[in-house]
All heavy atoms as an XYZ file, in Angstrom:
932
protein
N       6.924     -7.443     62.973
C       5.707     -6.788     62.676
C       5.684     -6.287     61.245
O       6.652     -5.752     60.734
C       5.487     -5.652     63.636
C       4.198     -4.905     63.525
S       3.279     -5.149     64.963
C       1.780     -4.537     64.476
N       4.596     -6.543     60.545
C       4.436     -6.166     59.126
C       3.887     -4.718     58.989
O       3.121     -4.254     59.798
C       3.415     -7.114     58.495
C       3.389     -6.917     57.007
C       2.428     -7.885     56.358
O       1.818     -8.705     57.019
N       2.368     -7.853     55.026
N       4.385     -4.053     58.031
C       3.970     -2.665     57.732
C       2.495     -2.653     57.280
O       2.132     -3.520     56.464
C       4.797     -2.104     56.574
C       4.475     -0.672     56.286
O       3.800     -0.008     57.051
O       4.800     -0.214     55.156
N       1.561     -1.869     57.943
C       0.156     -2.001     57.604
C      -0.161     -1.522     56.207
O      -1.201     -1.967     55.657
C      -0.481     -1.011     58.663
C       0.605     -0.144     59.196
C       1.868     -0.929     59.007
N       0.689     -0.828     55.545
C       0.477     -0.385     54.103
C       0.924     -1.408     53.166
O       0.538     -1.370     51.994
C       1.114      0.988     53.908
C       0.534      2.095     54.813
N      -0.712      2.571     54.628
C       1.149      2.736     55.837
C      -0.912      3.514     55.536
N       0.222      3.609     56.269
N       1.757     -2.361     53.587
C       2.219     -3.407     52.694
C       1.152     -4.523     52.616
O       0.638     -4.977     53.587
C       3.510     -3.989     53.233
C       4.140     -5.032     52.277
C       5.402     -5.570     52.929
O       5.800     -5.207     54.058
N       6.018     -6.453     52.187
N       0.809     -4.933     51.360
C      -0.184     -6.013     51.161
C       0.451     -7.398     51.524
O       1.623     -7.623     51.263
C      -0.710     -6.003     49.759
C      -1.387     -4.746     49.355
C      -2.618     -4.545     50.119
C      -3.295     -3.253     49.642
N      -4.413     -2.900     50.465
N      -0.438     -8.300     51.977
C       0.057     -9.556     52.300
C       0.267    -10.386     51.019
O      -0.518    -10.193     50.041
C      -0.972    -10.317     53.155
C      -0.518    -11.606     53.744
N      -0.553    -12.779     53.056
C       0.035    -11.899     54.970
C      -0.106    -13.756     53.859
N       0.301    -13.258     54.994
N       1.201    -11.289     50.920
C       1.516    -12.037     49.753
C       0.354    -12.953     49.280
O       0.190    -13.140     48.086
C       2.714    -12.818     49.960
N      -0.437    -13.437     50.221
C      -1.554    -14.320     49.814
C      -2.809    -13.605     49.407
O      -3.686    -14.290     48.881
C      -1.880    -15.235     51.049
C      -0.775    -16.244     51.505
C      -1.212    -16.990     52.720
C      -0.478    -17.161     50.360
N      -2.916    -12.295     49.699
C      -4.107    -11.588     49.341
C      -3.774    -10.557     48.282
O      -2.979     -9.659     48.405
C      -4.654    -10.799     50.580
C      -4.977    -11.752     51.721
C      -4.176    -11.787     52.840
C      -6.095    -12.564     51.644
C      -4.550    -12.605     53.872
C      -6.398    -13.403     52.688
C      -5.603    -13.422     53.825
O      -5.919    -14.226     54.863
N      -4.357    -10.749     47.102
C      -4.047     -9.837     45.999
C      -4.580     -8.429     46.289
O      -5.508     -8.233     47.073
C      -4.765    -10.419     44.776
C      -5.911    -11.235     45.427
C      -5.375    -11.743     46.727
N      -4.004     -7.476     45.675
C      -4.490     -6.102     45.862
C      -5.775     -5.894     45.101
O      -6.109     -6.595     44.200
C      -3.458     -5.120     45.384
O      -3.079     -5.345     44.029
N      -6.556     -4.917     45.584
C      -7.865     -4.602     44.947
C      -7.685     -4.169     43.507
O      -6.653     -3.546     43.200
C      -8.553     -3.590     45.730
N      -8.665     -4.423     42.711
C      -8.621     -3.956     41.282
C      -8.536     -2.400     41.280
O      -8.920     -1.713     42.164
C      -9.973     -4.418     40.680
C     -10.478     -5.508     41.589
C      -9.857     -5.199     42.931
N      -8.073     -1.973     40.076
C      -7.958     -0.534     39.879
C      -9.270      0.206     40.110
O     -10.309     -0.215     39.609
C      -7.438     -0.200     38.424
C      -7.205      1.184     38.139
C      -6.025      1.748     38.885
O      -5.121      1.008     39.259
N      -5.983      3.033     39.024
N      -9.269      1.257     40.878
C     -10.494      2.069     41.147
C     -11.185      1.743     42.431
O     -12.059      2.408     42.883
N     -10.823      0.592     43.156
C     -11.346      0.254     44.360
C     -10.527      0.779     45.471
O      -9.249      0.784     45.410
C     -11.524     -1.241     44.509
C     -12.676     -1.792     43.620
C     -12.436     -2.166     42.384
C     -13.951     -1.887     44.171
C     -13.505     -2.666     41.603
C     -14.946     -2.390     43.432
C     -14.750     -2.768     42.130
O     -15.764     -3.250     41.360
N     -11.172      1.186     46.591
C     -10.402      1.789     47.693
C     -10.033      0.668     48.707
O     -10.365     -0.535     48.538
C     -11.253      2.774     48.305
C     -11.709      3.911     47.422
C     -12.649      4.870     48.082
O     -13.029      4.686     49.280
O     -13.119      5.826     47.424
N      -9.409      1.085     49.785
C      -9.143      0.181     50.853
C     -10.416     -0.328     51.508
O     -11.343      0.461     51.702
C      -8.311      0.965     51.860
C      -7.865      0.056     53.047
O      -7.649     -1.115     52.812
O      -7.771      0.590     54.178
N     -10.538     -1.613     51.771
C     -11.785     -2.195     52.300
C     -12.247     -1.444     53.608
O     -13.518     -1.384     53.863
C     -11.429     -3.654     52.628
C     -10.294     -3.890     51.764
C      -9.526     -2.652     51.589
N     -11.365     -0.865     54.352
C     -11.814     -0.169     55.577
C     -12.562      1.118     55.227
O     -13.322      1.578     56.106
C     -10.551      0.155     56.370
N     -12.445      1.602     54.063
C     -13.148      2.857     53.629
C     -14.374      2.568     52.860
O     -15.090      3.502     52.471
C     -12.203      3.687     52.838
C     -10.965      4.109     53.546
C      -9.934      4.797     52.652
O     -10.059      4.692     51.454
N      -9.032      5.519     53.230
N     -14.692      1.304     52.620
C     -15.931      0.978     51.796
C     -17.130      0.878     52.678
O     -17.080      0.317     53.772
C     -15.631     -0.334     51.019
C     -16.941     -0.763     50.317
C     -14.543     -0.222     50.116
N     -18.190      1.479     52.286
C     -19.479      1.432     53.032
C     -20.059      0.030     52.806
O     -20.196     -0.382     51.642
C     -20.411      2.516     52.599
O     -21.649      2.315     53.184
N     -20.473     -0.645     53.850
C     -21.136     -1.905     53.754
C     -22.608     -1.902     53.601
O     -23.274     -2.890     53.566
C     -20.718     -2.802     54.958
C     -19.263     -3.102     55.065
C     -18.938     -3.896     56.352
C     -18.641     -3.805     53.869
N     -23.154     -0.700     53.505
C     -24.579     -0.614     53.271
C     -25.007     -1.044     51.981
O     -24.373     -0.708     50.964
C     -25.088      0.848     53.478
C     -24.926      1.318     54.952
O     -24.902      0.478     55.817
N     -24.757      2.628     55.152
N     -26.051     -1.828     51.824
C     -26.541     -2.297     50.566
C     -27.359     -1.192     49.894
O     -27.984     -0.376     50.667
C     -27.308     -3.545     50.722
O     -28.419     -3.292     51.619
C     -26.533     -4.687     51.138
N     -27.475     -1.154     48.586
C     -28.225     -0.175     47.898
C     -29.695      0.006     48.412
O     -30.242      1.074     48.452
C     -28.179     -0.517     46.464
C     -26.965     -1.428     46.337
C     -26.836     -2.116     47.620
N     -30.382     -1.090     48.751
C     -31.701     -1.050     49.160
C     -31.937     -0.965     50.655
O     -33.020     -1.312     51.177
N     -30.831     -0.593     51.405
C     -30.950     -0.681     52.889
C     -31.991      0.320     53.407
O     -32.469      0.084     54.514
C     -29.569     -0.389     53.449
N     -32.337      1.347     52.726
C     -33.257      2.318     53.281
C     -34.668      2.027     52.957
O     -35.580      2.715     53.423
C     -32.938      3.709     52.747
C     -31.640      4.200     53.330
O     -31.263      3.852     54.440
N     -30.921      5.109     52.583
N     -34.941      0.961     52.161
C     -36.397      0.627     51.818
C     -36.954     -0.088     53.058
O     -36.258     -0.658     53.878
C     -36.485     -0.194     50.547
C     -35.851     -1.615     50.689
C     -36.061     -2.339     49.368
N     -35.469     -3.626     49.475
C     -36.027     -4.677     50.025
N     -37.252     -4.589     50.446
N     -35.430     -5.830     50.025
N     -38.274     -0.064     53.098
C     -38.962     -0.674     54.214
C     -38.914     -2.188     54.128
O     -38.688     -2.788     53.046
C     -40.387     -0.175     54.313
O     -41.111     -0.524     53.194
N     -39.266     -2.814     55.197
C     -39.265     -4.303     55.236
C     -40.621     -4.778     54.770
O     -41.552     -3.944     54.560
C     -38.977     -4.811     56.725
O     -39.998     -4.288     57.539
C     -37.658     -4.325     57.177
N     -40.776     -6.082     54.682
C     -42.048     -6.647     54.299
C     -43.055     -6.885     55.356
O     -44.037     -7.573     55.215
C     -41.820     -7.923     53.447
C     -41.181     -9.019     54.334
O     -40.869     -8.835     55.507
N     -40.926    -10.233     53.769
N     -42.785     -6.297     56.578
C     -43.562     -6.505     57.696
C     -45.000     -5.928     57.524
O     -45.916     -6.503     57.913
C     -42.939     -5.945     59.011
C     -43.781     -6.019     60.217
C     -41.558     -6.659     59.248
N     -45.084     -4.751     56.898
C     -46.349     -4.112     56.649
C     -47.227     -5.005     55.792
O     -48.425     -5.164     55.972
N     -46.605     -5.543     54.750
C     -47.338     -6.446     53.825
C     -47.861     -7.698     54.574
O     -48.987     -8.114     54.441
C     -46.447     -6.811     52.668
C     -47.200     -7.742     51.601
C     -46.289     -8.150     50.487
C     -46.996     -9.056     49.534
N     -46.169     -9.492     48.466
N     -46.956     -8.283     55.363
C     -47.354     -9.430     56.096
C     -48.472     -9.151     57.136
O     -49.324     -9.919     57.292
C     -46.086    -10.015     56.864
N     -48.433     -7.938     57.688
C     -49.512     -7.539     58.580
C     -50.844     -7.459     57.907
O     -51.846     -7.929     58.415
C     -49.113     -6.259     59.338
O     -47.915     -6.441     60.032
C     -50.162     -5.843     60.340
N     -50.816     -6.739     56.715
C     -52.085     -6.615     56.031
C     -52.670     -7.955     55.544
O     -53.858     -8.177     55.526
C     -51.934     -5.573     54.905
O     -51.111     -6.084     53.882
N     -51.740     -8.838     55.095
C     -52.175    -10.136     54.655
C     -52.608    -10.980     55.883
O     -53.537    -11.885     55.704
C     -51.085    -10.854     53.902
C     -50.767    -10.236     52.574
C     -51.970    -10.233     51.716
C     -51.648     -9.640     50.362
N     -52.886     -9.543     49.489
N     -52.097    -10.754     57.066
C     -52.618    -11.433     58.257
C     -54.024    -11.025     58.514
O     -54.894    -11.841     58.911
C     -51.714    -11.190     59.470
N     -54.335     -9.727     58.394
C     -55.727     -9.187     58.491
C     -56.654     -9.810     57.477
O     -57.732    -10.146     57.755
N     -56.100     -9.922     56.249
C     -56.913    -10.529     55.170
C     -57.211    -11.959     55.498
O     -58.303    -12.432     55.308
C     -56.149    -10.468     53.780
N     -56.237    -12.719     55.994
C     -56.475    -14.129     56.390
C     -57.523    -14.311     57.500
O     -58.400    -15.041     57.443
C     -55.158    -14.751     56.832
C     -55.303    -16.192     57.152
C     -55.309    -17.172     56.198
C     -55.344    -16.627     58.453
C     -55.460    -18.512     56.453
C     -55.475    -17.935     58.760
C     -55.579    -18.946     57.726
O     -55.677    -20.206     58.068
N     -57.365    -13.409     58.533
C     -58.396    -13.399     59.571
C     -59.784    -13.054     59.129
O     -60.720    -13.635     59.493
N     -59.823    -12.082     58.230
C     -61.148    -11.665     57.696
C     -61.699    -12.788     56.851
O     -62.976    -13.022     56.853
N     -60.901    -13.447     56.151
C     -61.313    -14.574     55.318
C     -61.907    -15.698     56.157
O     -63.014    -16.274     55.834
C     -60.142    -15.079     54.472
O     -60.425    -16.314     53.847
N     -61.256    -16.015     57.243
C     -61.732    -17.058     58.098
C     -63.054    -16.649     58.729
O     -64.048    -17.442     58.690
C     -60.697    -17.398     59.188
C     -59.486    -18.097     58.695
C     -59.762    -19.503     58.163
O     -60.565    -20.242     58.767
O     -59.276    -19.829     57.076
N     -63.097    -15.461     59.227
C     -64.348    -14.969     59.818
C     -65.516    -14.893     58.824
O     -66.636    -15.308     59.091
C     -64.130    -13.600     60.499
C     -65.320    -13.016     61.206
C     -65.732    -13.883     62.364
C     -64.963    -11.575     61.697
N     -65.155    -14.395     57.649
C     -66.215    -14.285     56.545
C     -66.735    -15.685     56.144
O     -67.924    -15.819     55.892
N     -65.819    -16.625     56.109
C     -66.234    -18.000     55.755
C     -67.180    -18.591     56.843
O     -68.207    -19.205     56.477
C     -65.058    -18.895     55.587
O     -65.396    -20.219     55.265
N     -66.867    -18.386     58.034
C     -67.707    -18.893     59.109
C     -69.065    -18.161     59.103
O     -70.148    -18.809     59.180
C     -67.073    -18.672     60.474
C     -65.902    -19.569     60.692
S     -64.977    -19.439     62.287
C     -65.847    -18.307     63.211
N     -69.089    -16.904     58.940
C     -70.303    -16.089     58.908
C     -71.151    -16.401     57.678
O     -72.322    -16.626     57.791
C     -69.999    -14.605     58.905
C     -71.191    -13.709     59.088
C     -71.895    -13.912     60.362
C     -70.734    -12.228     58.981
N     -70.502    -16.536     56.486
C     -71.191    -16.866     55.278
C     -71.860    -18.212     55.322
O     -72.894    -18.424     54.815
N     -71.125    -19.196     55.917
C     -71.704    -20.531     56.077
C     -72.891    -20.584     57.056
O     -73.707    -21.394     56.931
N     -72.916    -19.675     57.973
C     -73.955    -19.623     58.971
C     -75.215    -19.045     58.431
O     -76.319    -19.451     58.853
C     -73.504    -18.967     60.287
N     -75.122    -17.995     57.587
C     -76.217    -17.284     57.168
C     -76.737    -17.663     55.782
O     -77.877    -17.377     55.446
C     -75.990    -15.735     57.151
C     -75.755    -15.253     58.588
C     -74.963    -15.383     56.246
N     -75.946    -18.307     54.970
C     -76.324    -18.641     53.597
C     -76.202    -20.151     53.400
O     -75.937    -20.934     54.342
N     -76.336    -20.531     52.153
C     -76.110    -21.975     51.823
C     -74.668    -22.356     52.189
O     -73.764    -21.530     51.943
C     -76.350    -21.995     50.290
C     -76.926    -20.730     49.891
C     -76.715    -19.696     50.964
N     -74.470    -23.475     52.782
C     -73.157    -23.843     53.362
C     -71.970    -23.623     52.401
O     -71.069    -22.917     52.781
C     -73.338    -25.309     53.687
C     -74.775    -25.488     53.956
C     -75.499    -24.504     53.002
N     -71.938    -24.204     51.263
C     -70.764    -24.178     50.417
C     -70.657    -22.722     49.755
O     -69.639    -22.100     49.863
C     -70.795    -25.262     49.325
C     -69.624    -25.104     48.382
C     -70.763    -26.621     49.930
N     -71.709    -22.308     49.151
C     -71.642    -21.012     48.466
C     -71.458    -19.863     49.495
O     -70.724    -18.945     49.280
C     -72.928    -20.764     47.593
C     -73.009    -21.821     46.511
C     -73.036    -19.320     47.059
C     -74.266    -21.818     45.775
N     -72.164    -20.000     50.600
C     -71.955    -18.929     51.643
C     -70.546    -18.861     52.166
O     -69.994    -17.763     52.410
N     -69.933    -20.071     52.378
C     -68.486    -20.066     52.830
C     -67.575    -19.442     51.748
O     -66.732    -18.690     52.155
C     -68.083    -21.499     53.065
C     -68.702    -22.112     54.242
O     -69.262    -21.449     55.070
N     -68.523    -23.417     54.413
N     -67.787    -19.700     50.496
C     -66.908    -19.183     49.496
C     -67.121    -17.649     49.356
O     -66.109    -16.888     49.385
C     -67.219    -19.835     48.101
C     -66.757    -21.299     48.182
C     -66.470    -19.138     47.039
C     -67.200    -22.134     46.989
N     -68.306    -17.190     49.224
C     -68.567    -15.781     49.151
C     -68.115    -15.027     50.441
O     -67.443    -13.984     50.350
C     -70.044    -15.438     48.888
C     -70.393    -15.997     47.523
C     -70.372    -13.950     49.011
C     -71.892    -15.906     47.193
N     -68.380    -15.603     51.634
C     -67.941    -15.005     52.817
C     -66.377    -14.981     52.890
O     -65.827    -13.985     53.457
N     -65.784    -15.999     52.446
C     -64.315    -16.090     52.362
C     -63.719    -14.922     51.543
O     -62.808    -14.219     52.011
C     -63.890    -17.402     51.800
C     -62.393    -17.651     51.890
O     -61.569    -16.709     51.655
N     -62.037    -18.860     52.088
N     -64.228    -14.727     50.362
C     -63.745    -13.733     49.450
C     -64.022    -12.297     49.947
O     -63.107    -11.436     49.972
C     -64.411    -13.824     48.044
C     -64.015    -15.170     47.320
C     -64.842    -15.323     46.016
C     -62.508    -15.261     47.052
N     -65.242    -12.130     50.448
C     -65.542    -10.698     50.955
C     -64.740    -10.459     52.244
O     -64.242     -9.395     52.444
C     -67.119    -10.653     51.233
C     -67.424     -9.312     51.938
C     -67.872    -10.725     49.900
N     -64.725    -11.444     53.136
C     -64.023    -11.281     54.353
C     -62.540    -10.984     54.199
O     -61.885    -10.235     55.000
N     -61.913    -11.597     53.128
C     -60.518    -11.359     52.868
C     -60.270     -9.873     52.461
O     -59.361     -9.270     53.069
C     -60.017    -12.207     51.726
C     -58.554    -12.088     51.399
C     -58.112    -13.043     50.326
O     -58.884    -13.787     49.767
O     -56.928    -13.089     50.060
N     -61.076     -9.385     51.668
C     -61.001     -7.925     51.278
C     -61.266     -7.016     52.471
O     -60.588     -6.025     52.656
C     -61.923     -7.623     50.136
C     -61.654     -8.329     48.877
C     -60.287     -7.843     48.248
N     -60.088     -8.760     47.105
C     -58.929     -9.266     46.818
N     -57.941     -9.095     47.584
N     -58.749     -9.963     45.744
N     -62.251     -7.310     53.256
C     -62.634     -6.467     54.368
C     -61.564     -6.498     55.458
O     -61.142     -5.457     55.910
C     -64.036     -6.915     54.951
C     -64.242     -6.172     56.251
C     -65.147     -6.547     53.927
N     -61.005     -7.644     55.689
C     -59.910     -7.801     56.713
C     -58.719     -6.999     56.331
O     -58.121     -6.290     57.176
N     -58.314     -7.080     54.998
C     -57.131     -6.297     54.610
C     -57.407     -4.817     54.677
O     -56.562     -4.004     55.051
C     -56.772     -6.752     53.148
C     -55.404     -6.238     52.717
C     -54.958     -6.850     51.479
O     -55.695     -7.675     50.866
O     -53.778     -6.620     51.022
N     -58.633     -4.367     54.292
C     -59.026     -3.010     54.293
C     -58.999     -2.425     55.718
O     -58.556     -1.365     55.990
C     -60.366     -2.769     53.678
C     -60.816     -1.322     53.470
C     -62.101     -1.290     52.712
C     -62.602      0.107     52.445
N     -62.249      1.220     53.289
N     -59.489     -3.239     56.689
C     -59.527     -2.772     58.082
C     -58.119     -2.557     58.615
O     -57.828     -1.545     59.271
C     -60.282     -3.821     58.958
C     -60.008     -3.584     60.445
C     -61.767     -3.759     58.656
N     -57.190     -3.481     58.271
C     -55.800     -3.308     58.755
C     -55.206     -2.005     58.140
O     -54.571     -1.299     58.808
C     -54.972     -4.528     58.404
C     -53.509     -4.290     58.597
C     -55.414     -5.694     59.179
N     -55.466     -1.744     56.831
C     -54.904     -0.543     56.214
C     -55.626      0.693     56.760
O     -54.910      1.714     56.909
C     -55.040     -0.654     54.705
C     -54.081     -1.663     54.140
C     -54.126     -1.737     52.637
C     -53.032     -2.697     52.146
N     -52.983     -2.697     50.661
N     -56.914      0.701     56.945
C     -57.626      1.842     57.418
C     -57.253      2.242     58.803
O     -57.229      3.468     59.176
C     -59.158      1.609     57.316
C     -59.606      1.663     55.894
O     -58.867      2.024     54.952
O     -60.857      1.276     55.695
N     -56.974      1.259     59.711
C     -56.573      1.559     61.024
C     -55.114      2.002     61.142
O     -54.697      2.500     62.168
C     -56.835      0.322     61.943
O     -56.025     -0.730     61.481
C     -58.251     -0.027     62.001
N     -54.303      1.789     60.097
C     -52.919      2.235     60.068
C     -52.033      1.212     60.742
O     -50.817      1.458     60.987
N     -52.575      0.063     61.014
C     -51.780     -0.980     61.756
C     -50.638     -1.464     60.832
O     -49.566     -1.735     61.346
C     -52.660     -2.131     62.195
C     -51.917     -3.012     63.127
C     -51.638     -2.579     64.415
C     -51.652     -4.315     62.795
C     -51.001     -3.399     65.297
C     -51.021     -5.137     63.729
C     -50.709     -4.667     64.984
N     -50.834     -1.518     59.524
C     -49.717     -1.945     58.607
C     -48.539     -0.977     58.659
O     -47.465     -1.336     58.653
C     -50.282     -2.266     57.201
C     -50.915     -1.030     56.586
O     -51.392     -0.137     57.303
O     -50.839     -0.918     55.330
N     -48.878      0.319     58.660
C     -47.816      1.336     58.723
C     -47.073      1.265     60.064
O     -45.891      1.412     60.093
C     -48.399      2.716     58.511
C     -48.961      2.894     57.141
C     -49.539      4.289     56.950
C     -50.081      4.377     55.467
N     -50.850      5.531     55.319
N     -47.852      1.072     61.143
C     -47.167      0.918     62.425
C     -46.286     -0.309     62.511
O     -45.164     -0.208     63.011
C     -48.260      0.814     63.569
C     -47.761      0.536     64.901
C     -47.095      1.553     65.607
C     -47.780     -0.702     65.450
C     -46.568      1.290     66.891
C     -47.305     -1.004     66.675
C     -46.654      0.049     67.410
N     -46.762     -1.377     61.937
C     -45.961     -2.609     61.864
C     -44.631     -2.417     60.973
O     -43.599     -2.876     61.325
C     -46.739     -3.796     61.343
N     -44.829     -1.598     59.909
C     -43.644     -1.348     59.048
C     -42.668     -0.562     59.796
O     -41.410     -0.798     59.676
C     -44.132     -0.598     57.803
O     -44.886     -1.385     56.969
N     -43.058      0.464     60.535
C     -42.121      1.295     61.306
C     -41.467      0.409     62.396
O     -40.253      0.520     62.561
C     -42.821      2.444     61.995
C     -43.288      3.507     61.063
C     -44.054      4.642     61.803
C     -44.592      5.651     60.807
N     -45.346      6.679     61.543
N     -42.213     -0.413     63.001
C     -41.633     -1.297     64.058
C     -40.632     -2.275     63.381
O     -39.531     -2.489     63.944
C     -42.783     -2.112     64.749
O     -43.650     -1.161     65.252
C     -42.155     -2.949     65.849
N     -40.987     -2.820     62.219
C     -40.077     -3.693     61.564
C     -38.718     -2.964     61.119
O     -37.659     -3.572     61.231
N     -38.878     -1.709     60.787
C     -37.727     -0.918     60.469
C     -36.804     -0.715     61.634
O     -35.594     -0.819     61.601
N     -37.425     -0.455     62.780
C     -36.623     -0.260     64.054
C     -35.989     -1.617     64.495
O     -34.869     -1.591     64.965
C     -37.518      0.214     65.121
C     -37.982      1.659     64.948
C     -38.888      2.142     66.044
C     -39.393      3.548     65.766
N     -40.328      4.004     66.783
N     -36.722     -2.682     64.346
C     -36.153     -4.021     64.690
C     -35.005     -4.377     63.766
O     -34.069     -5.022     64.215
C     -37.289     -5.043     64.664
C     -36.749     -6.465     64.880
C     -38.288     -4.772     65.834
N     -35.159     -4.051     62.500
C     -34.111     -4.357     61.551
C     -32.746     -3.727     61.949
O     -31.695     -4.255     61.563
C     -34.528     -4.040     60.129
O     -34.506     -2.648     59.928
N     -32.784     -2.511     62.583
C     -31.581     -1.883     63.041
C     -30.902     -2.745     64.100
O     -29.644     -2.587     64.291
C     -31.884     -0.453     63.510
C     -32.293      0.415     62.364
O     -31.982      0.195     61.242
N     -33.046      1.399     62.743
N     -31.657     -3.517     64.838
C     -31.087     -4.319     65.916
C     -30.688     -5.675     65.511
O     -29.528     -6.110     65.719
C     -32.148     -4.358     67.065
C     -31.563     -5.190     68.185
C     -32.477     -2.975     67.547
N     -31.574     -6.385     64.837
C     -31.297     -7.788     64.502
C     -30.937     -8.052     63.018
O     -30.551     -9.137     62.658
C     -32.534     -8.761     64.834
C     -33.724     -8.439     64.014
C     -32.778     -8.700     66.276
C     -34.849     -9.425     64.171
N     -31.074     -7.016     62.254
C     -30.653     -7.100     60.805
C     -31.869     -7.212     59.910
O     -32.872     -7.845     60.242
N     -31.758     -6.590     58.777
C     -32.858     -6.550     57.801
C     -33.184     -7.881     57.267
O     -34.354     -8.236     57.102
C     -32.495     -5.579     56.647
C     -33.569     -5.262     55.724
C     -33.134     -4.253     54.751
C     -34.264     -3.770     53.925
N     -35.239     -2.926     54.457
N     -32.203     -8.763     57.047
C     -32.434    -10.052     56.508
C     -33.307    -10.913     57.460
O     -34.190    -11.627     56.966
C     -31.150    -10.866     56.174
C     -30.391    -10.233     55.063
O     -30.966     -9.501     54.199
O     -29.155    -10.459     54.952
N     -33.070    -10.797     58.696
C     -33.911    -11.555     59.678
C     -35.297    -11.050     59.763
O     -36.271    -11.813     59.842
C     -33.199    -11.505     61.034
C     -31.948    -12.341     61.062
C     -31.325    -12.412     62.439
N     -30.145    -13.260     62.363
C     -29.087    -12.994     63.099
N     -29.017    -11.997     63.877
N     -28.053    -13.867     63.029
N     -35.481     -9.776     59.700
C     -36.815     -9.159     59.701
C     -37.557     -9.582     58.416
O     -38.696    -10.011     58.487
C     -36.792     -7.645     59.842
C     -38.179     -7.026     59.623
C     -36.185     -7.251     61.173
N     -36.861     -9.531     57.300
C     -37.490    -10.007     56.003
C     -37.864    -11.468     56.116
O     -38.904    -11.853     55.553
C     -36.582     -9.733     54.814
C     -36.314     -8.321     54.463
C     -37.474     -7.769     53.691
O     -38.070     -8.504     52.962
O     -37.700     -6.532     53.765
N     -37.053    -12.268     56.728
C     -37.295    -13.706     56.870
C     -38.571    -13.927     57.749
O     -39.388    -14.767     57.366
C     -36.125    -14.432     57.492
C     -36.212    -15.877     57.464
C     -36.493    -16.408     56.075
C     -35.716    -17.497     55.586
N     -36.030    -17.944     54.222
N     -38.694    -13.139     58.762
C     -39.932    -13.284     59.598
C     -41.185    -12.919     58.756
O     -42.206    -13.625     58.885
C     -39.829    -12.355     60.847
C     -38.891    -12.807     61.842
S     -38.952    -11.872     63.387
C     -38.799    -10.196     62.902
N     -41.094    -11.921     57.995
C     -42.270    -11.503     57.190
C     -42.550    -12.553     56.099
O     -43.681    -12.866     55.819
N     -41.497    -13.111     55.512
C     -41.677    -14.146     54.536
C     -42.239    -15.444     55.095
O     -43.077    -16.089     54.468
C     -40.304    -14.443     53.811
C     -40.477    -15.292     52.543
C     -41.311    -14.723     51.559
O     -41.307    -13.587     51.313
O     -42.144    -15.556     50.852
N     -41.830    -15.744     56.277
C     -42.465    -16.965     56.950
C     -43.905    -16.723     57.171
O     -44.716    -17.665     56.920
C     -41.681    -17.205     58.389
C     -40.285    -17.831     58.023
C     -42.497    -18.229     59.180
C     -39.404    -17.897     59.195
N     -44.248    -15.548     57.644
C     -45.714    -15.213     57.867
C     -46.454    -15.281     56.572
O     -47.539    -15.876     56.483
C     -45.832    -13.820     58.506
O     -45.058    -13.780     59.700
C     -47.244    -13.497     58.762
N     -45.943    -14.691     55.533
C     -46.639    -14.700     54.243
C     -46.832    -16.128     53.711
O     -47.878    -16.474     53.132
C     -45.932    -13.816     53.179
C     -45.996    -12.323     53.470
C     -45.003    -11.586     52.571
C     -47.395    -11.805     53.247
N     -45.727    -16.978     53.831
C     -45.822    -18.341     53.376
C     -46.798    -19.128     54.201
O     -47.605    -19.907     53.596
C     -44.437    -18.947     53.435
O     -43.508    -18.173     52.640
C     -44.421    -20.415     52.865
N     -46.781    -18.960     55.498
C     -47.752    -19.735     56.329
C     -49.109    -19.415     56.064
O     -50.028    -20.289     56.151
C     -47.351    -19.434     57.785
N     -49.413    -18.087     55.730
C     -50.800    -17.671     55.452
C     -51.177    -17.974     53.984
O     -52.353    -17.776     53.581
C     -51.008    -16.234     55.752
C     -50.827    -15.881     57.258
C     -50.924    -14.376     57.450
C     -51.762    -16.590     58.170
N     -50.234    -18.409     53.169
C     -50.550    -18.755     51.743
C     -50.493    -17.450     50.865
O     -51.033    -17.477     49.759
N     -49.837    -16.400     51.238
C     -49.796    -15.196     50.452
C     -48.381    -14.919     49.904
O     -48.119    -13.813     49.395
C     -50.237    -13.952     51.281
C     -51.691    -14.006     51.617
C     -52.109    -14.298     52.877
C     -52.615    -13.711     50.658
C     -53.449    -14.278     53.239
C     -53.995    -13.746     50.935
C     -54.405    -14.012     52.258
O     -55.716    -13.993     52.557
N     -47.455    -15.794     49.928
C     -46.115    -15.621     49.495
C     -46.128    -15.454     47.950
O     -46.884    -16.058     47.240
C     -45.160    -16.761     49.894
O     -43.881    -16.520     49.435
N     -45.202    -14.587     47.463
C     -45.076    -14.393     45.965
C     -44.431    -15.592     45.327
O     -44.645    -15.758     44.100
C     -44.354    -13.137     45.719
C     -45.107    -11.879     46.162
C     -44.295    -10.616     45.958
O     -43.207    -10.659     45.333
O     -44.822     -9.564     46.425
N     -43.654    -16.325     46.043
C     -43.029    -17.529     45.431
C     -42.871    -18.564     46.535
O     -42.699    -18.265     47.654
C     -41.702    -17.199     44.809
C     -40.791    -16.393     45.755
N     -40.817    -15.113     45.883
C     -39.802    -16.804     46.519
C     -39.917    -14.633     46.758
N     -39.272    -15.726     47.170
N     -42.896    -19.794     46.075
C     -42.759    -20.935     46.997
C     -41.295    -21.141     47.337
O     -40.457    -21.224     46.454
C     -43.424    -22.185     46.352
C     -44.868    -22.157     46.167
C     -45.651    -22.101     47.483
O     -45.198    -22.723     48.419
O     -46.663    -21.406     47.514
N     -41.023    -21.285     48.616
C     -39.675    -21.643     49.043
C     -39.771    -22.216     50.413
O     -40.756    -22.133     51.149
C     -38.817    -20.383     49.087
C     -39.243    -19.296     50.094
C     -38.340    -18.163     50.167
O     -37.970    -17.671     49.028
O     -37.984    -17.696     51.223
N     -38.665    -22.879     50.756
C     -38.638    -23.460     52.063
C     -38.452    -22.393     53.077
O     -37.499    -21.549     52.937
C     -37.451    -24.452     52.093
S     -37.094    -25.167     53.726
N     -39.247    -22.326     54.102
C     -39.144    -21.245     55.155
C     -38.004    -21.440     56.102
O     -37.652    -20.538     56.870
C     -40.481    -21.004     55.897
C     -41.517    -20.579     54.980
C     -40.865    -22.307     56.687
N     -37.391    -22.645     56.190
C     -36.330    -22.875     57.089
C     -34.962    -22.433     56.551
O     -33.982    -22.376     57.323
C     -36.250    -24.313     57.506
S     -35.975    -25.469     56.080
N     -34.839    -22.170     55.234
C     -33.543    -21.835     54.673
C     -33.379    -20.292     54.581
O     -34.223    -19.592     54.407
C     -33.511    -22.419     53.302
S     -33.628    -24.158     53.292
């Protein structure tokens, strides 16, 4: 049996100033920040408002111009409704609770998939990776 304080020959010792790995906290610096679930929720409301506004605008106004104006107005109204009702904050809290169970990276990935699917992602990337 090997002495637990003796380092293995294949594993170099830690650089000067670093502690034993068992004593290192594995929390990442941004672990306490909220997830992107709230943003995805508000953008889902914006998308729904946009679709509804486009249909309504096309029905009451000139088809193309009515659809475009309805789309733009509906997007803003949909996002505002989600924020005013507090649903985005509720979703953020729920995302935080879920991240404690399944991990923050997986919750962030769900939000990113939603944002990408709705066309609101900040950058283009493959959602399967």
